[in-house]
PLY file of the C-alpha trace (Angstrom):
ply
format ascii 1.0
element vertex 121
property float x
property float y
property float z
element edge 120
property int vertex1
property int vertex2
end_header
-85.46 -117.28 54.73
-83.17 -114.31 54.26
-84.71 -112.48 57.23
-84.25 -115.60 59.38
-80.64 -115.91 58.27
-79.90 -112.24 58.98
-81.55 -112.47 62.38
-79.52 -115.55 63.27
-76.37 -113.76 62.08
-77.06 -110.84 64.37
-77.90 -113.09 67.31
-74.69 -115.09 66.98
-72.63 -111.93 66.59
-74.05 -110.60 69.86
-73.63 -113.89 71.72
-70.11 -114.85 70.64
-67.06 -112.83 71.65
-65.57 -112.43 68.20
-67.06 -111.83 64.75
-64.74 -114.41 63.19
-65.88 -117.09 65.64
-69.52 -116.18 64.92
-68.90 -116.55 61.19
-67.35 -119.99 61.69
-70.18 -121.20 63.93
-72.81 -119.89 61.51
-71.11 -121.61 58.59
-71.48 -124.90 60.43
-75.10 -124.21 61.39
-76.07 -123.28 57.83
-74.25 -126.27 56.34
-76.01 -128.58 58.79
-79.38 -126.94 58.02
-78.87 -127.15 54.27
-77.94 -130.80 54.56
-81.09 -131.62 56.53
-83.65 -129.56 54.62
-84.48 -132.50 52.37
-82.58 -131.75 49.16
-79.25 -133.51 49.71
-80.61 -136.21 52.00
-84.30 -137.06 51.95
-85.99 -137.29 55.36
-86.47 -141.07 55.30
-82.68 -141.51 55.03
-81.93 -139.53 58.20
-80.71 -141.54 61.16
-83.55 -142.03 63.64
-81.83 -139.93 66.30
-81.53 -137.01 63.85
-85.06 -137.00 62.37
-86.20 -134.06 64.50
-83.60 -131.78 62.92
-85.51 -131.71 59.62
-88.22 -129.63 61.31
-85.80 -127.35 63.19
-83.91 -126.15 60.11
-85.72 -123.08 58.76
-84.51 -123.89 55.24
-86.96 -126.83 55.21
-90.02 -124.62 55.04
-88.84 -122.37 52.21
-87.57 -125.43 50.32
-90.93 -127.22 50.54
-92.86 -124.12 49.48
-90.52 -123.55 46.54
-90.82 -127.14 45.38
-94.63 -127.12 45.67
-94.81 -123.89 43.68
-92.39 -125.14 41.03
-93.67 -128.68 40.53
-97.23 -127.96 41.54
-99.15 -130.91 42.93
-101.33 -128.38 44.75
-101.87 -126.26 41.66
-103.18 -128.81 39.20
-101.84 -128.56 35.68
-98.11 -128.74 36.41
-98.53 -131.97 38.34
-99.00 -134.01 35.17
-96.56 -132.16 32.94
-93.49 -134.08 31.85
-90.18 -132.44 32.63
-87.52 -133.20 30.07
-83.77 -133.00 29.98
-81.96 -133.07 26.63
-85.13 -134.04 24.80
-85.64 -137.14 26.93
-88.83 -137.78 28.83
-88.43 -137.02 32.50
-90.56 -137.20 35.59
-93.84 -135.46 36.23
-94.04 -132.78 38.87
-95.82 -135.17 41.19
-93.03 -137.74 40.80
-90.40 -135.09 41.55
-92.18 -134.16 44.78
-92.56 -137.82 45.75
-88.85 -138.37 45.08
-88.01 -135.67 47.63
-90.78 -136.83 50.01
-92.67 -133.56 49.87
-96.33 -134.17 50.61
-99.23 -131.89 51.58
-97.33 -128.61 51.49
-99.13 -125.60 52.90
-97.21 -122.53 51.71
-99.14 -120.16 53.99
-98.33 -122.25 57.06
-94.68 -122.48 55.99
-94.47 -118.70 55.63
-96.04 -118.24 59.08
-93.41 -120.60 60.51
-90.63 -118.64 58.79
-92.09 -115.39 60.09
-92.16 -116.85 63.57
-88.50 -117.84 63.27
-87.67 -114.29 62.16
-89.52 -112.76 65.10
-88.03 -115.20 67.59
-84.49 -114.53 66.47
0 1
1 2
2 3
3 4
4 5
5 6
6 7
7 8
8 9
9 10
10 11
11 12
12 13
13 14
14 15
15 16
16 17
17 18
18 19
19 20
20 21
21 22
22 23
23 24
24 25
25 26
26 27
27 28
28 29
29 30
30 31
31 32
32 33
33 34
34 35
35 36
36 37
37 38
38 39
39 40
40 41
41 42
42 43
43 44
44 45
45 46
46 47
47 48
48 49
49 50
50 51
51 52
52 53
53 54
54 55
55 56
56 57
57 58
58 59
59 60
60 61
61 62
62 63
63 64
64 65
65 66
66 67
67 68
68 69
69 70
70 71
71 72
72 73
73 74
74 75
75 76
76 77
77 78
78 79
79 80
80 81
81 82
82 83
83 84
84 85
85 86
86 87
87 88
88 89
89 90
90 91
91 92
92 93
93 94
94 95
95 96
96 97
97 98
98 99
99 100
100 101
101 102
102 103
103 104
104 105
105 106
106 107
107 108
108 109
109 110
110 111
111 112
112 113
113 114
114 115
115 116
116 117
117 118
118 119
119 120
């Protein structure tokens, strides 16, 4: 994700006439991407005309891979572990992933997509 972000920074700096304008535009792009990666708003709550943007934002792919690695439906034992806060029983890893609508994550594919973004930018 960092390589993609740096590449996009360089691209915008070359395309826009002023570094300050590039910084402002990039702030908006990153805020929009962060909003639509699936953490703040889950994909089913996106307006229908904006659903495609979930797949365009490169943050989506690192976010899904991180969540799959952390809460581990793919990796077995962590899927059934209870996560607690303040001694209270919480959700299992599988329930956390279902809450954020993260299903069938393929970390290798996600990293290939991020690498492709980095090369394209």
